[in-house]
C-alpha positions in Angstrom: 203.1 127.2 69.1 202.2 126.1 65.6 201.9 122.4 65.0 200.6 119.9 62.5 199.3 117.8 65.5 197.2 120.8 66.7 197.0 121.9 70.3 199.0 119.3 72.2 198.6 118.8 76.0 201.8 118.9 78.0 203.6 116.1 79.7 206.5 116.4 82.2 209.5 114.4 81.5 212.7 114.5 83.8 216.1 114.8 82.1 216.8 111.2 83.1 213.6 109.8 81.6 214.2 111.8 78.4 217.7 110.4 78.0 216.3 106.8 78.5 213.8 107.3 75.8 216.4 108.6 73.4 214.8 112.0 73.1 217.7 114.3 73.6 221.3 114.5 74.5 223.7 116.9 76.2 227.3 117.4 75.0 229.8 118.5 77.7 227.2 119.4 80.4 226.3 118.7 83.8 222.7 119.5 83.1 222.0 115.8 82.2 222.1 114.8 85.7 220.0 117.6 87.2 216.5 117.0 88.5 215.0 120.0 86.7 212.0 119.1 84.7 211.3 119.8 81.1 207.7 120.2 80.0 207.4 118.5 76.6 204.3 118.5 74.4 202.2 115.3 74.3 201.6 113.9 70.9 198.1 112.6 71.2 197.6 112.1 67.4 200.3 109.4 67.5 197.5 107.4 69.1 194.8 108.3 66.6 194.6 105.6 63.9 193.5 106.8 60.4 191.0 104.6 58.5 192.4 104.6 55.0 190.0 102.3 53.4 188.7 105.0 51.0 192.3 105.3 49.7 192.9 101.6 49.0 193.7 100.7 45.4 195.8 98.2 43.6 199.3 99.1 42.7 201.7 100.0 41.1 201.6 103.4 42.6 202.8 106.9 41.6 203.8 108.9 44.6 204.2 112.7 44.2 206.7 114.6 46.4 206.1 118.3 46.5 209.4 119.5 47.9 210.0 122.9 49.4 213.5 123.1 47.8 216.8 121.6 47.5 218.4 124.7 48.9 220.0 123.1 51.9 221.8 119.8 52.7 218.8 118.5 54.9 216.6 118.8 52.0 219.0 117.1 49.8 219.4 114.1 52.1 215.7 113.9 52.7 215.1 113.7 48.9 217.6 110.8 48.7 215.8 109.1 51.5 212.6 109.5 49.6 214.1 107.9 46.6 215.6 105.1 48.7 212.1 104.5 50.2 210.7 104.4 46.6 213.6 101.8 45.7 212.7 99.7 48.8 209.1 99.0 47.3 210.7 96.9 44.6 208.8 98.5 41.7 205.4 98.8 43.6 205.9 102.6 43.5 207.5 105.3 41.4 208.3 109.0 42.2 206.9 112.1 40.6 209.0 115.0 42.0 208.6 118.8 42.1 210.9 121.4 43.6 209.3 124.8 44.8 212.7 126.5 45.2 211.3 127.9 48.6 208.5 129.7 46.7 205.1 128.9 48.2 203.2 130.2 45.1 205.3 127.6 43.0 204.6 125.0 45.6 200.8 125.4 45.2 201.2 125.2 41.5 203.4 122.1 41.8 200.6 120.3 43.9 198.2 121.3 41.2 200.5 119.7 38.5 200.9 116.5 40.6 197.1 116.2 41.0 196.7 116.8 37.1 199.2 113.9 36.7 196.8 111.7 38.8 199.3 110.7 41.4 198.1 108.2 44.0 199.5 110.1 47.0 201.3 113.3 47.8 204.2 113.8 50.0 204.6 117.6 51.0 207.6 119.3 52.4 205.8 122.6 53.2 207.1 126.0 52.5 204.4 127.7 54.8 202.2 126.8 57.6 199.0 128.2 56.4 199.1 128.9 52.5 199.1 125.2 51.4 195.9 124.3 53.4 193.6 124.8 50.4 195.8 122.6 48.3 195.8 120.0 50.9 192.0 120.2 51.0 191.7 119.8 47.3 194.0 116.8 47.2 191.8 115.1 49.9 188.7 116.0 48.1 190.1 114.2 45.1 190.7 111.1 47.2 194.5 111.6 47.1 196.2 111.0 50.7 198.5 113.8 51.7 201.7 113.0 53.9 203.2 116.0 55.5 206.9 115.5 55.8 208.6 117.2 58.8 207.5 120.8 58.4 204.3 121.3 60.3 201.2 122.9 58.9 198.2 124.6 60.6 195.4 122.5 59.0 194.4 119.0 60.1 192.9 117.6 56.8 196.2 115.9 55.9 196.3 112.1 56.2 199.6 111.6 58.1 202.2 114.0 59.6 205.8 112.5 59.6 206.8 114.1 62.7 210.4 114.9 63.6 209.2 116.6 66.7 210.7 120.0 66.0 208.6 121.3 69.0 210.4 119.1 71.3 213.8 120.1 69.9 213.1 123.9 70.6 211.9 123.2 74.2 215.1 121.0 74.9 217.4 123.5 73.3 215.9 126.3 75.4 215.9 124.3 78.5 219.7 123.5 77.8 220.6 127.0 77.4 218.7 128.1 80.6 220.6 125.4 82.5 224.0 126.3 81.1 223.6 130.0 81.7 222.1 129.6 85.2 219.0 131.4 84.1 220.8 134.8 83.2 222.7 136.2 80.3 222.3 137.2 76.6 221.7 135.0 73.7 220.9 135.2 70.0 218.4 132.8 68.2 219.1 131.8 64.6 216.0 130.2 62.9 216.0 128.4 59.7 213.4 129.6 57.0 211.2 132.3 58.4 207.5 131.2 58.2 208.2 127.5 57.9 206.6 125.1 60.4 209.9 123.7 61.8 211.4 127.2 62.3 208.3 128.4 64.1 208.0 125.4 66.4 211.6 125.5 67.4 212.1 129.2 67.8 208.9 129.4 69.9 210.1 126.4 71.9 213.4 128.0 72.8 211.6 131.3 73.8 209.2 129.3 75.9 211.7 127.7 78.1 213.4 131.1 78.7 210.3 132.6 80.2 210.7 133.5 83.9 214.4 133.7 83.5 216.8 136.7 83.3 218.1 135.5 79.9 217.6 138.2 77.3 217.1 137.4 73.6 219.3 140.0 71.9 218.0 139.1 68.4 216.2 136.4 66.4 217.4 136.1 62.9 216.9 133.6 60.1 219.7 132.0 58.0 217.6 129.6 55.8 219.8 126.7 56.9 222.7 128.2 55.0 226.2 128.2 56.8 227.4 131.2 54.7 224.3 133.2 55.7 224.6 132.2 59.3 228.2 133.3 59.3 227.3 136.8 57.8 224.5 137.1 60.3 226.7 136.3 63.3 229.4 138.7 62.1 226.9 141.5 62.3 225.6 140.4 65.7 229.1 140.0 67.2 229.8 143.8 66.1 226.4 144.9 67.5 226.6 143.0 70.8 229.8 143.0 72.8 228.3 140.4 75.3 226.8 137.2 74.1 226.5 134.1 76.2 224.9 131.5 74.1 224.1 130.9 70.4 220.7 129.1 69.8 220.8 128.0 66.2 218.0 125.5 65.5 220.2 124.0 62.8 223.6 122.6 63.1 224.1 122.8 59.3 223.8 126.6 59.4 225.4 126.6 62.9 228.7 125.7 61.3 228.8 129.3 59.8 227.8 130.8 63.1 230.6 129.0 64.8 233.2 130.0 62.2 232.2 133.6 62.7 232.6 133.4 66.5 235.9 131.7 66.3 237.2 134.3 63.8 236.2 137.1 66.2 238.2 135.3 68.9 235.1 135.0 71.2 234.6 131.3 71.6 235.5 131.4 75.2 232.5 133.9 75.8 230.0 131.3 74.6 228.8 129.0 77.4 226.2 127.1 75.3 225.4 126.2 71.7 222.6 124.2 70.2 222.4 122.1 67.0 221.2 119.0 65.5 222.7 115.9 63.7 224.2 117.7 60.6 227.6 116.1 60.3 229.5 119.4 60.2 228.2 120.5 63.5 228.8 117.0 65.1 232.3 117.1 63.8 233.0 120.5 65.5 231.4 119.3 68.7 233.5 116.2 68.8 236.8 117.9 67.7 236.4 121.1 69.7 234.6 119.8 72.8 232.2 122.8 72.8 229.2 122.7 75.0 226.3 121.9 72.8 223.0 119.9 72.8 222.4 117.7 69.9 218.7 117.4 69.0 218.4 115.3 65.9 216.2 116.1 62.9 216.3 112.7 61.0 216.5 113.2 57.2 215.4 109.6 56.9 212.0 110.9 57.7 211.7 110.8 53.9 212.0 107.1 53.8 209.2 106.8 56.4 207.0 109.1 54.4 207.2 106.8 51.4 206.5 103.7 53.7 203.4 105.5 55.1 202.1 106.5 51.7 202.3 102.9 50.5 200.5 101.6 53.6 197.7 104.1 53.1 197.2 103.1 49.5 197.1 99.5 50.6 194.3 100.4 53.0 196.3 99.7 56.1 195.6 101.8 59.3 198.2 104.4 60.1 198.8 106.8 62.9 197.8 110.5 62.3 201.1 111.4 63.9 204.0 109.2 62.8 206.8 109.8 65.2 210.1 109.3 63.5 212.5 107.3 65.6 215.5 109.4 66.8 219.1 108.3 67.9 220.3 109.4 71.3 223.6 111.0 70.6 225.7 111.8 73.6 229.4 112.8 74.0 230.6 109.3 74.9 229.5 108.0 71.5 229.2 111.0 69.2 232.0 109.6 67.1 229.5 106.8 66.1 227.4 109.5 64.4 229.8 112.1 63.4 231.6 110.9 60.2 235.0 112.5 59.6 235.1 110.9 56.1 232.0 112.6 54.9 231.5 116.4 54.1 229.8 118.8 56.6 226.7 118.5 54.5 226.0 114.9 55.3 223.4 114.0 57.8 223.3 110.9 60.0 221.1 108.1 58.4 219.7 104.8 59.6 220.6 102.8 56.4 220.9 104.9 53.4 223.1 103.0 50.8 226.0 104.9 49.3 224.5 104.7 45.9 221.6 106.9 47.0 223.7 109.1 49.5 224.6 112.3 47.6 227.5 112.9 50.0 229.1 109.3 49.8 232.0 108.9 47.3 230.8 106.4 44.8 
């Protein structure tokens, strides 16, 4: 499994313990009360404190954000959270922003451009797990701290990883499917952007939890977090495979399109398990249709925490190598607190993002 936190030792949590720790939620499933264990990765770097004295400098600061893209609603909301984080500094920091349009070569050039602008820190939403490592090394060599936002990379020379725990999400999704199918059946897996850290971790996690079962993975496809693309992919898969028992989409945002395709094909009754995250469109479907789905949040407000960590580093404060983003526990009894019927499908749950920063809030 690829991970920004490197090789992680395993720990065993019962489902009950995971629920208590607000790690996962099950919608419409008896699996939440079963005694079966799930092996989740440990996060040892969350206990490793980084000495940031060499980065300490007086403000005000310019914080660069080398974004992967704005090609899906998660990234749009995460950028808004970054901007909100900047605003919360009350003038202590300003933002220098670049958009790679999902092009790794452009992102490498974007990081070069930010370094040429003499930014004080760089937040990176990585397009690739390996290709950006030399750019990260170069920034650190120039005494510019690097904050990796959500998408893991395979090098350790960054300063802090803002960890949404995508690896946990994949394992929990795979476990949920195995439980719902009773260890046998046919499924399809729909990843996000092929080659990105989040997709690799989640898809690998799903597959890992299916090992030793009689569950067959019919296909692994990539919808780039786009509902329309997921719908198109699912239409082809439904034509190809007459028996399909579960749809494992790592993204609820793209999962909306997958759901629409299955519904149009009149095969909703065949699907015993779905997976998704806290994308509003997906949560609205789960709430409205009562479909069996696990909700594994991927908080967009990680962007806000990335700014907070960047400022702390520049002030010389110690920070954890692996910053674990707090996650809500979204369960069927209170999903209405998270699913917003007054917001579009593209909206994502946020801790406290004001309307003026929220791109999906009517001003």
